[in-house]
ZADO-874646 format. One record per residue: residue in three letters; x negated, y, z of N, C-alpha, C in turn. Coordinates in pm, whole numbers, plus 50000, padded with zeros to 5 digits. Atoms other than C-alpha are relative to their C-alpha. Example, Ala and Ser with C-alpha at 12.3 -4.5 7.8 and 13.67 -1.06 7.14 Angstrom:
2
ALA499114988150000487704955050780499105012050000SER500824988149994486334989450714500775010950073
//
This chain:
509
UNK499394987350024499845001049977499335010650035UNK500604987349983498905032149925499785011250118UNK499734992149903497985060250169500315013149899UNK499964985250055498585097950117498545005949923UNK500894996150073495165101850019499624995349877UNK499845006450148495205076949725500815009049939UNK498824995750094498395094549604499305011449971UNK500164987450021496885127749620498434999149884UNK501155002150122493885113649403500204990049903UNK499425011150057496175094649203499125002849858UNK501075001650086493865079948895500635010249850UNK499964987350067493955113248670498855000349936UNK501154997450042491115116448400499315014950051UNK500474988149956488685142548501499615006349876UNK500314987350112487395172148314498324996849948UNK501225004950061483895154148249500144991249879UNK499915008050138483335143547880500064988149974UNK500215017750045484035107047778499264998749875UNK501115003550096482085114347478499705015249961UNK500864987750018479855142147344501145010449950UNK499204986950063482345173447292501654996550016UNK498515000449980485475157947412500244993650123UNK499645003749875487405151047714501374999450018UNK498404999549980490935142347860500165008450124UNK499884989349909492295170148062501224996650032UNK498295001249952495865157548134499854986450043UNK499615011449890497405127148346499984988849891UNK500055013150092496335093648206500874992149989UNK498865008350005499365076648301500785005050092UNK499084999349913502405079548485501114994049968UNK498685009849995505715055948567500695009649932UNK498704992850049508515066248347499675012349961UNK500104986950072506985097548161500984999949899UNK499214997850129509275113247881499244997249900UNK500225000850121508845106147547499645011449934UNK500114991350077507525129047318501095008749928UNK498324999950091511035134447095500595005750152UNK498964996249889513005138447431499475011150067UNK500524989049908510575163347628500105012149885UNK499894989850086510665183847307501575008849947UNK498254998350049514475182947226500495007750156UNK499504991349887514865194847613499585012850056UNK500804987950001512235219647583500545009349899UNK499314992050079514185236447287501325005950070UNK498854997949954517345234347472499835010550133UNK500454990449876515515253047796499645013749939UNK500244989250049514365278647563501255006449957UNK498754991850047517525287547430500805005950135UNK499534995449897518985290247788499525010150076UNK500904991149945516235308847891500445017949903UNK500124989150083516845334647589501495007150040UNK498354996249969520705336847685499845005550141UNK500144990649872520165344548034498975014649993UNK500804986650020517475372047944500575010849945UNK499054992150132519435388747670501135008350035UNK498794997649944522505389747839499715013550148UNK500064990149894522815422148077498395008050011UNK501224993150016519615435047947500035014649971UNK499984986150021521015469547874500405007850103UNK499374987949878521905480748223498995009450049UNK500734987649943520605509648376498754996650049UNK501375002549962516845514148436500045004650143UNK500604996849875515205516048752498595008850014UNK500584993549988512635538548883498654998749881UNK501425002650073509215523648735500305000449844UNK499695003650125511095517348432500045017549918UNK499734984350015512025556448419498565005849977UNK501104993450004508625567248470499304998049860UNK500715003050124507225545948204500685003749876UNK499394995350106509685558747948499715013650000UNK500284986150042509555594948023498405006949984UNK501594994950024505615597448078499244992449911UNK500615007150135504765572647820500514996349912UNK499395003650144506815556747579500545008949932UNK499544989850090508675586547459498845009549959UNK501344990950065505185601147389499864998249871UNK500495004250142503755603847045498784988250030UNK500955012049995501605569246967498825007250063UNK501434995849957498425589846969499925006750112UNK500134996949862499105602947326499904987950094UNK500015013049891499925567947462498564993150000UNK501785004950020496305556947322499455006150060UNK500964989549966494425586547436500275002650154UNK499944993249878495895593247779500484985950104UNK499465009049887495825572448095500405005450127UNK498734992249867498445582548343499474994150136UNK500255004649864497235559748658499834985649962UNK499855015250010496345524648710501094993650047UNK498565002649989500095520848741500424996249867UNK499474998250121500225525748371499914985349922UNK500045012450077500795496348109499605004149866UNK500164992550135499425508947803500394992349899UNK499725009950104499905477647580501495001149983UNK498525000749998503385475047698500555016749935UNK499764988650092503875511447595499895001149879UNK500265000850176502555507347231501284991549964UNK499015009150036505015479547207501415004350012UNK498494995749990507965497147350500415011449930UNK500074987350096507315531447179500254994849833UNK499675002150134507665510146858501394993349986UNK498955007049985510575489946985501035008749947UNK499054990150011512735522747049500145009849865UNK500164994350089511665537946754500624989849854UNK499065007050075513425510746542501144998650033UNK498695000149937516225506046759501015010950077UNK499064990549954517145535346942499344999150144UNK500484999149862516155549647291501104994650104UNK499095003449926518495527147480498784987450131UNK500615005849922517465506047792499574983749949UNK500325012750048517725473147598499134999349891UNK501225000050107515215484147319498845002950072UNK501104997949887512835494647618499604989550048UNK500265014849933513025461247766499514989349890UNK500075011850071512945440447463498554993749988UNK501125007949973509115434647458499904993150116UNK500345007749883509245423647802500664983950002UNK498705010350024512615400147703498924988949937UNK500585010450058510685383847457498694996650027UNK501095009449914507225375947616500664994450117UNK499505010749848509515362747943500424989149911UNK499665015050078511115338347649498954992649967UNK501205009450072507835328947503499364993450098UNK500405009649904506485321447858500474986750021UNK499175013749940508755292647888499394988549924UNK500365012250053507485268647615498215002850009UNK501254997050019503865283047659499764994150195UNK499875005849871504245270848066499894983249974UNK499995017650042504905235047884498774996949944UNK501095006250112502115234247640498865002150133UNK501114998049897499845248647961500234984650081UNK499545010249895501475220448183499424986049907UNK500615011850120500465193747868498964997450014UNK501345002650009496775201047923499604992950121UNK500285001749879496915192348271500724988250070UNK499305011749930499605166548355500864995249884UNK498965009450095502625145048222500975011349931UNK499034991850050505245157748000501225004150094UNK498875001549903507905152948272499645012250111UNK500084987149864506035179548522499745012649912UNK500454987650060505045202248235501485007049981UNK498924991850066508785205148116500945003250137UNK499234993449900510045207748505499235012850034UNK500394987949945507885236848558500785010349868UNK499134990450087509375253648223501615000150011UNK498564999649968512955246448322500095008650153UNK499574990849864512465260948673499545013449979UNK500054985150048511045294148534501045005349932UNK498794994650082514195294948307500825006550111UNK498364992849895516665302048606499395003250127UNK500424992549877514175315348877500135014449969UNK499354984849991515495348748964498665009949960UNK501044987050036512055368148973499294997349859UNK500874999950126510865353948632501345006249903UNK499124994450089514755365848497499975014950017UNK499834988549950514305398948675498725006449920UNK500974995950096510845404548526500035002349846UNK499644998750136511935395148196500715010549945UNK499034989150067514405422148185499365013350065UNK500754987649910511965447548359499205007949894UNK500844994350087510405474248104498425000150047UNK501475000149942506815468848246499114986849914UNK500695010250055503935444548129499794986950049UNK500505014449905504275417848363500404987449907UNK499635014750076505835390448129498514999349893UNK501055000250085503005399447885498584997950081UNK500955005949908500275394448156500204984050030UNK499625014249981502135361448230499554992849859UNK500325005750108501975352747878498534997149961UNK501424997650079498375363047788499014991550081UNK500905008149885496995343748130500324986549954UNK499575013650018498785309448024499234999549858UNK500814999150132497025316447662498514999250023UNK501514999949986493685324847791499394988250091UNK500345010949915493515296948032500004988149892UNK500285010450109494325271647737498894999849947UNK501234994650085491565287647538499074996850063UNK501265001849940489215284547788499544982750015UNK499835014250001490305247047822499624995849833UNK500275001650123489845243847461498655002549957UNK501314998550037486485259047434498974989650045UNK500675009449915485215239147705500104985649930UNK499725012550025486385209147521499114996149864UNK500475004750107485255213147166498895009149973UNK501524998850020482255233747198500255012449868UNK500314991350111483235257446901500605012650027UNK500024984649983483385295746872501485006750037UNK498684991350030486865301046759500874999850134UNK499214998849900488725293847075499565011250130UNK500204988849925486595318447273500105013049931UNK499574986650065487035346446994501285003250036UNK498504997750008490615342847032500235003850165UNK499914994549856489885343447414499765011950052UNK500254985450007488395375447394501045010049957UNK499084992450023491045389147227501245000750076UNK498825002149888493785376247439500005007850133UNK500304995049871491945389447738500085016250010UNK500014984050023491385425447610501325003449991UNK498544992649967495055429447562500644997650118UNK499585001349864495665418547904499405011150078UNK500594988149946493415441548022500485015949983UNK499214989250071494885469447790501515001850077UNK498575000749949498245458447941500055007850175UNK500314996349875496955463448308498654999050027UNK501875001549970493275473248419499914989150097UNK500035012649899493995448748724499184987549966UNK500525012250027493155421548501498624997549938UNK501805000150009489325429548437499934991550111UNK500215009149895489495414648790500224985749957UNK499455011650011491475388348693499004987949898UNK500745006650097489165377148410498414998450063UNK500845002749934486185380448631500064987450087UNK499755012849946487685351848831499534989749902UNK500055010350091488065332048538498464995949969UNK501555004350015484295336748465499424991350086UNK500725007649858483275324148800500724988449977UNK499725015250004485465294248749499484991549907UNK500465009250138484005283648416498274999250071UNK501385004449963480445291748558499764987150096UNK500115011649854480975268448877500194989049911UNK499645012550072482495242548617498464994949941UNK500975003950092479375242548409498934994350102UNK500865005549898477095241048724500054988450066UNK499865015149946478705212548884499854989949909UNK499635010050115478955192748558498255002549921UNK501725001350074474925203748450500275000949876UNK500214996550124476025219548156499555011749974UNK500624985150008473375243948101499315003849856UNK500645002250128472335235147720500585013649927UNK499384988650039472505265247513501494996949891UNK498535003950087475345247847281500934999750135UNK498805003649880477345244647637500125013950006UNK499684987249930476725278347720500565014849910UNK499874988350124476955300947375501355004449986UNK498384999250019480765296947357500645009650146UNK499414989449897481555311047728498985012749992UNK500764988749989479005337947692500135011249891UNK499594994250079480175350047359501815004650032UNK498664997149986483955346247488500055012050095UNK499684989649891483665369247800499295011549962UNK500854987850027480795393147652501235008549891UNK498984991750091483385400447360501255003650080UNK498814997149942486455401047584499485014950069UNK500344989149934484235430547781499915008849903UNK500274989250130483315448047431501005003849975UNK498624996050060486805448647304500825002550105UNK499164989049882488395462947656499465013249967UNK500594984950013485865489347630500305007949877UNK499494993350111486885496247274501075003150016UNK498684996250002490575495747335500335015850116UNK499834989549939490105521447631499025013549975UNK500764985750067487285543947469500935009949977UNK499834986550011489555569547353501015006650112UNK499634996249896490695573347701499315002250109UNK501115001449885487735569347883499505009150115UNK500284990749904487355604048017501255000350103UNK499034999749883490745601048186499934986450088UNK499865012249880490215563748349499005003950071UNK501244996649887486665577848483500375010950100UNK499484990849940488585608648586500984995750151UNK498795002649854491295589148787499404990450080UNK500445008449911489225562648925499005007950094UNK500864995249927486635587649052501035009550115UNK499024990249898489575609349210500334990250120UNK499455010749929490775576749348499324996250133UNK501325002549899487295568849537499725013050076UNK500414988549897487245603549689501215003250088UNK498914997749922490865604149794500244996350104UNK499925007849916492015595350112500934989049983UNK499535009850045493285560350106501404997650052UNK498555000849953497135552550100500484991150104UNK499565011649878498755537250400500524989149967UNK499325011450061499325501050297500784993450122UNK499285006349903500785494750619499654984050072UNK500255012449986498915463350664498984993949932UNK500845007550059496115440650518500394990149930UNK500045011750065496255423350218501434990449994UNK498845008250009498745391950233500955003850131UNK498954994949909500565407350554500765010549944UNK499624988250097501485435750318500904993349892UNK499045007350123503065410750071501084994350106UNK498995008149934504965392050346500905011950085UNK499064988049934506365428550526500805002349853UNK498854995550113507535435750155501154991049933UNK499115009350039509325405350124501044999250096UNK499064998249912511035409750460500844984150039UNK499705014949996511155372550546500874995550134UNK499245003349903513745362250792500144986050013UNK499995011949932514325330250979499764985649906UNK499625009950145515925310350671498984999949895UNK500885000050113513635321750417498684997450053UNK501195003049956510515317350652499654987250019UNK500095012549971511465282250706499614994849868UNK500095006550126511895274050328498645005749950UNK501724999550052508225291950264499204991050091UNK500895013449918506945268050536499834990849933UNK499725013050099508265238850346499395003549893UNK500304994550167507715254050021498315000549998UNK501714995050000503795262050118499704985950001UNK500575012449981503475226450227500094991849895UNK499535008250131504785211549894498935006649917UNK501014995650081502425232949719498584996350031UNK501705000349949499185228149939499974982649944UNK500285016150019499935187149862499655000749817UNK500265001550130500345195349474498455008149959UNK501194992950033497205217149490498554991550032UNK500535007949989495395189849658499874990049884UNK499815009650106496375168849410499365002849847UNK500694994950137495115187849108498535001550036UNK501254999349972491895194349311499344989449974UNK500685011750010491225158949332500014994649850UNK500025003550144492205155048951498935006649912UNK501194995050083489545181748843499935013650094UNK500484989549943487925211849030500125013449887UNK499934988150096488155233948719501755004850006UNK498694991450027491975236448706500505008350083UNK499744989549883492615248949041499315013449992UNK500504989549992489925271349006500445011249911UNK499344990650095491215287648664501285003050032UNK498794997749946494545287348834500065015250048UNK499544987749877494075307149149498695009550023UNK501194991249986490465321949119500245014249939UNK499304984950055492015353148897500735006850098UNK499354993849914494425360949145499385004650144UNK500754997149902491955360549419499115007650005UNK501064988050017489745384049272500805013950012UNK499314989649958492525406949250500645005750134UNK499604999949863493675401649602498955006750090UNK500704998349917490615405449759499335015549918UNK500284985850028489925439249535500985011450074UNK499004989249933493225456249689499774999950134UNK500424999449856492135445350025498845009250029UNK501034992250009488615460049996500475017749960UNK499614987250017490265491549862500855006650044UNK499264993749932492755495050107501095002749911UNK499024997350080495475494949847501284992750051UNK499305007349983498715482149898500334983749933UNK499545013250079499695445549790501054999449970UNK498695001750053502735439249600500234985849945UNK499575013650053504235404249514499514997949840UNK499854997550101504505416849169498425000149914UNK501415000250035500775417949131499454988849929UNK500535010650057500655383249090500894988249951UNK498935006250113503415374548832499444992849915UNK500525004950099500785367248603499564983950058UNK500355012949980500295333248770501364990450021UNK498715008149994503855322848811500094986349908UNK500405013150089503265293748541499454992350080UNK500795008249901500695279848759500664995150117UNK499035001449864502885282349077500624989450012UNK499145008650027505445262448918499684985549969UNK500745016250004503125232748801499594993650123UNK500605005949892501695231549121500894994950102UNK498575004749923504845231849317500764986549934UNK499335011450021506305206549108498914989750014UNK501065011749972502935183949125500354995650160UNK499724998049903503625189649474501264987150080UNK498805004649976507105175749522500064986449943UNK499855011750010506505149549292499074986650040UNK501085010049923503495133349466500524996350139UNK499475005249880505235133649771501644990549977UNK498955010450053508315111849602499244986849964UNK500815014750003505795086549487499194995350128UNK500665006149875504205085149822500714992850107UNK498875003349890507545080950026500474981949925UNK499465014850076508655051749743498934992649996UNK500985006649959505035037849779500194992650135UNK499975001449862505465036950133501304988150045UNK498725009449981508865019450112499634988249946UNK501025013250086507164993349867501404993249924UNK498835009350062509144964549688500745011649881UNK499214994750086511844977149471500495012849995UNK499604988450008511845010749570499225007749912UNK500944992750097509165019849362500465000349848UNK499294994750142511405017149055501015011650002UNK498784988049973513505044949205499395014949963UNK500934987949995510635070049106500615009049881UNK499314990950114512115080948796501155008950015UNK499094992749950515675088648897499645006150103UNK500254991249895514225104749224499495012449973UNK500704988350053512255129249038500835006649919UNK498954994850031515125138248820501135004250099UNK499204994349868517235141349147499265015250054UNK500754987349953514625163549281499875013649921UNK499864987550084514355186848961501515005949987UNK498714994749995518195190048967500245007850121UNK499814996449897518315198049307499225015749995UNK500584986450035515515226949229500695007949941UNK499314992650100517025238648958501395006650040UNK498914996549962520355241549124499945011650136UNK500114989449893519005260649444499375015549927UNK500494991450087517165283249169501095008149938UNK498894994850064520465289849003500765007250092UNK499464992749876522125298249350499445011750038UNK500954987249917519585323749422499825010849898UNK499804989650102519915336649070501105006849976UNK498384997049988523685340249112500085010050118UNK499824991249906523075364349393499585015849958UNK500444985150041521215393849188500385000149830UNK499844999550128522095382848822501085010049940UNK499094987550047523895414548629500345009450110UNK499834986149918523335436848921498725008649965UNK501124992650007521465467348893498554997150082UNK501324998249916517815468848991500215013050098UNK500024987749920518415505649121501105005449964UNK498724991850054521775518849129500375014849979UNK500084983550001520895555949018501305005049988UNK498614992150060524275560948812501184999350081UNK498775003249912526555543949083500155013450095UNK499874992149888525225570149323500305014449964UNK499434990050041525565599049105501195003449975UNK498325000750019529015592548994500874999250139UNK498844998849882530145589849351499565016450052UNK500744984949952528145623949448501185009349909UNK499314990350128530085641149117501354997650047UNK498675001849964533405626149265500475001750115UNK499394992149871533345638449609499075007250048UNK500844983649995530985667649609501225012549995UNK499214990550000533185698449712499255013349927UNK500454990450080532565730449541498875009950076UNK500994990649892530615747549835498984991350028UNK501215010649923528225716149904499045002849900UNK501045002250088524735715749784499794986750001UNK500435017450016523235683249630498835003149994UNK501245002950006519895677249691499174985950038UNK500685015150026517105648749686498905002850066UNK501555004749913514505633949903499224989549943UNK500685010850057511615618249784499834998549866UNK500545004850147509755609649465501154994649956UNK499225004150077512265585149391501275002349954UNK498794992050015515195605649380499855009849895UNK500324987750049513335635749268499904999149860UNK500115003150126512245621548951500894996149925UNK498715009050097515035600948795500905014950041UNK498684988750011517925630348889499195012949939UNK500674984850056515435659548768499384997949912UNK501074997950115512885646348531500854993849892UNK499265007250116515185619148337501575005350001UNK498584990750033518815634248382499685014449998UNK500024986350010517775669748422501175007750061UNK498664993049939519945678148688499265013950092UNK500744988849937517355705248849500664999250149UNK499405004149880518605694049209498835005550078UNK501174994449905516565712749500499364984550095UNK500745012049937514025687149628499585002850160UNK500484999549872513745684550042498625000350033UNK501445000249968510325695150134499544997550162UNK500035004249851510725685450512501364999050065UNK499084998349902513105685050790500555015950029UNK500054986049968512755722550833501025006449871UNK499674996150127513735726950455501784994050029UNK498295005949979517235706150542500725007350097UNK499304994049873517985726450848500155014449952UNK499784987350067517575758250637501244998649910UNK498714999650076520185749350389500864995950079UNK498655004949944522655734550627500325012750093UNK499314990349929522955767750802501085008249920UNK499434991850111524485781150476501304988349983UNK498965007350036526785752550370499524984050025UNK500015012449985527065713550376499234996149864UNK500805004450049524385692950217500234985249961UNK499845015450031524905660350001498374995449942UNK501255007950027521395640049995499794989349924UNK500265013150076520255615149749498624995950068UNK501455005149962517225594949866499954984950001UNK500235014850016515735560249813498544998650053UNK501275001549962512565543549895499685003150142UNK500014996049867512965545350254498485000450087UNK501185004749973509455528850343499075011849979UNK501244989350044507225554550143500425013350051UNK499524985549978509675584450236499305002150182UNK500235001949859509155572950615498395002850015UNK501574999050008505295571150553499525015749960UNK500124986750035505195603750381500465013650089UNK499354991249900507565623550613501084993250069UNK499105008349880508715607050915501325007950050UNK498984991349979510755636951021501125002849911UNK498944997850084512835642550706500744988949989UNK499265015050006513785605650703500885001650146UNK499425001549871514605608151071501155011650027UNK498594988850033516965640351002501004994649940UNK498965008550090518615621350757500684989750065UNK499235010649917519265592650972500625004750160UNK499314997049879520365610851280500825011350039UNK499414989349981521515643951205500805001449868UNK499114999950167523515634950856500764986050018UNK498705012750004526605607750808499314996149866UNK500335004050146525425582350561501194995749921UNK498725004750095528395581350306500224989049923UNK499745013950082527585553150091498394996849966UNK501465006450021524595529850036500514992549855UNK499915007650139524395517849658498804989249997UNK501035007650009522605485649681499334994449861UNK500285003450116520275472049430499004984850026UNK500525013150004518225440849335498385000850042UNK501544998449934514675456849408499845005650135UNK500445000249895513425453349754499675014750035UNK500024987449950513695489449941500715009349877UNK499514989750100515545505049647501305000749981UNK498474993349983518995512549759500085010449987UNK499644983950010520285546349690500915001050094UNK499354997849870521595563850012500535015249933UNK499274989750000524225592049973500375005350146UNK499854995149888524225613750279500265013350006UNK499724986849961525995642450427499835007250122UNK500304989949887524665670550635501075012450008UNK499204989450007527435691250726499295012950056UNK500564989549969526915726250813499905005950138UNK500304998549861525285739451133499345014650006UNK500284986749967525095778551189498574999950053
//
């Protein structure tokens, strides 16, 4: 009878070449794996479902980051987009694609989000092809199916930002690395350089992710003693070309980039409210139930990670060295850490999680012994069905709802305001949207004293959002809104801390 250790180390081909220039980088055997035809048919159906889920509702109202992207970048001339670096929160490649999209189909939320939608759909088959490089068809298909109905994947696929582009390009670049190490050809490495440069052009943090990939490849070559010129030529060409292409893409805005990061180096560090991963957990606002789910999911993930580690040191290194580099850089720079920074490894997380579930199923059935081993395939299908059902239930809580309900809050104010009321905004989240995007020219409260001075004349209706940043920037103002005003209405959104509040502050002579 097998122990948990031998199950974690199930007989899967290692990444050491079995013949010159060739290696086997996926599971060598698995009980009851899917046939190729069945897997591809199910994958096609999965992609169709993914497309429907992402196209439906994609024209709903925009949220803050999308509006900033539209106003400060996408609506600018293309010559400005490719020569101006707004900040490290800018997604240049996405802005280029979205500029083209709205130029073809009109300045609408749907057309602004179309590149994100298409890349989100494209990531589903790429999760499958990535899975096929390292595991069985069933595990690869399970990862793609779970991504299809995962609320966070649908959310980012309908988000006019570059995160789904980063997911696609990360899946591609990882497969190209495996191709390059397997074939010793230069072509995969040149394609890797192009894909990687586009990822860095989408978001500058991907430079750190590529450093993580380079470390993973270097460690693999060292451990396997592959130091010949033939072995080293491809990786050196790939990473050097990636660096050169990235510099070329940023060259027209190099002055802006240098100026931005110089200013960041000398400016006071933003209040992150914690260190690294603690900041991520604080952002997620984990309660008892979600905390329990997180612990169980973490244990399953750890089982899957150990299984992949015993299969090949290269696979988990390629999966998780890049986000580790991004994470440690944010910690060293004392910058806030958000879950969205790591969306580019969503496919890897799903593949490892699926592996953990299936390894546990195999371990339990092997421990039971006898005829129970024949139930492995039905048990895996049952587990996959249960995971899909849980994700669909989670998706139903947010699907079709606005990320931030700016329009609902504004409609409420317009319907309830009195002729004598002053309508004001508090914080950048309300100020930029209502004044820069909607062009309402509402006064922005500069502090609690400003609010008090307005209340001496008449009632004030205040729109505000993003309470955590507002509390950090001006705690006295937020305290005045909470204690001296009456909250008329809260307009919930699916973005964490993205609810819009309408408060009435009555006149106080």
